C-alpha positions in Angstrom: 184.8 114.2 65.9 182.7 116.6 68.0 183.1 116.3 71.7 180.1 115.3 73.8 178.8 117.9 76.3 178.6 116.6 79.8 175.4 116.8 81.8 175.4 119.0 84.9 175.0 117.0 88.1 172.5 118.7 90.5 172.5 117.7 94.2 169.7 118.9 96.5 170.8 119.6 100.1 169.1 116.4 101.4 171.6 114.3 99.5 174.3 115.3 102.0 172.1 113.7 104.8 171.9 110.6 102.7 175.7 110.4 102.4 176.1 111.1 106.1 174.4 107.8 106.8 176.9 105.9 104.6 180.4 105.0 105.9 182.7 107.8 105.0 185.2 105.5 103.4 182.7 104.9 100.5 182.1 108.6 99.7 185.0 108.7 97.1 183.7 105.6 95.3 180.2 107.1 95.3 181.3 110.4 93.8 183.5 108.7 91.3 180.8 106.3 90.0 178.2 109.1 89.8 180.5 111.1 87.6 181.7 108.1 85.6 178.2 106.8 84.9 176.0 109.9 84.8 178.0 112.8 83.1 177.4 111.3 79.7 174.3 109.3 78.5 172.6 109.1 81.9 169.3 108.0 80.2 170.8 105.0 78.5 170.0 101.6 80.1 173.0 99.5 81.0 173.5 96.5 83.3 173.7 98.7 86.4 171.5 101.6 85.2 167.8 101.1 84.7 164.6 103.0 84.3 162.3 102.6 87.3 158.6 101.8 87.3 156.4 104.5 88.6 155.6 105.4 91.3 159.1 105.2 92.6 160.8 106.6 95.7 161.6 110.3 95.5 159.7 110.4 92.1 162.9 109.1 90.6 162.9 107.8 87.0 166.3 106.1 87.1 168.4 104.0 89.4 172.2 103.4 89.3 173.7 100.4 91.1 177.3 100.0 92.0 179.9 99.1 94.7 180.7 95.9 96.5 177.8 93.5 95.8 176.0 96.4 94.0 175.1 97.7 97.5 174.8 101.4 96.6 171.9 103.0 94.8 171.6 106.4 93.3 168.1 107.5 92.4 168.0 110.2 89.8 166.0 112.0 87.1 167.3 113.4 83.8 166.3 116.7 82.4 167.2 116.5 78.7 166.0 120.0 77.9 168.4 121.7 80.4 171.0 118.9 80.1 170.9 118.1 83.8 170.9 115.1 86.0 169.1 115.6 89.3 170.5 113.3 92.0 167.4 112.7 94.2 168.7 110.1 96.7 171.7 108.0 97.6 171.2 104.8 99.6 172.7 101.5 100.6 171.0 98.2 100.2 171.0 95.9 103.2 169.7 92.5 102.3 166.3 93.3 100.7 166.0 96.8 102.2 167.2 100.1 100.8 168.4 102.5 103.5 168.4 106.2 102.7 169.6 108.5 105.4 169.4 105.5 107.8 165.7 105.0 107.1 164.1 102.3 105.0 162.9 103.3 101.6 161.5 101.6 98.5 162.5 101.5 94.9 
């Protein structure tokens, strides 16, 4: 059986600001889930991974939900041609609001 080639995960500099607004104790979980869920088949819908309707925040096409009460969101886009996943934003849901870098955003 041939092995699957993992996607490259691309993080723009702004994502470190997004992480800075999230409690540091969750950073390991966030990194772990991104790698677990997006290295292989990032463009396949699952229970916690879905395609977004446009227009979406950060021009993202996909959303990944995870963590306690599904409170964390990763907005991303998939470049099939270059086999890359572009992480566009990482946020935390607070009630019915999405906080990205401490500011309210929309999905």
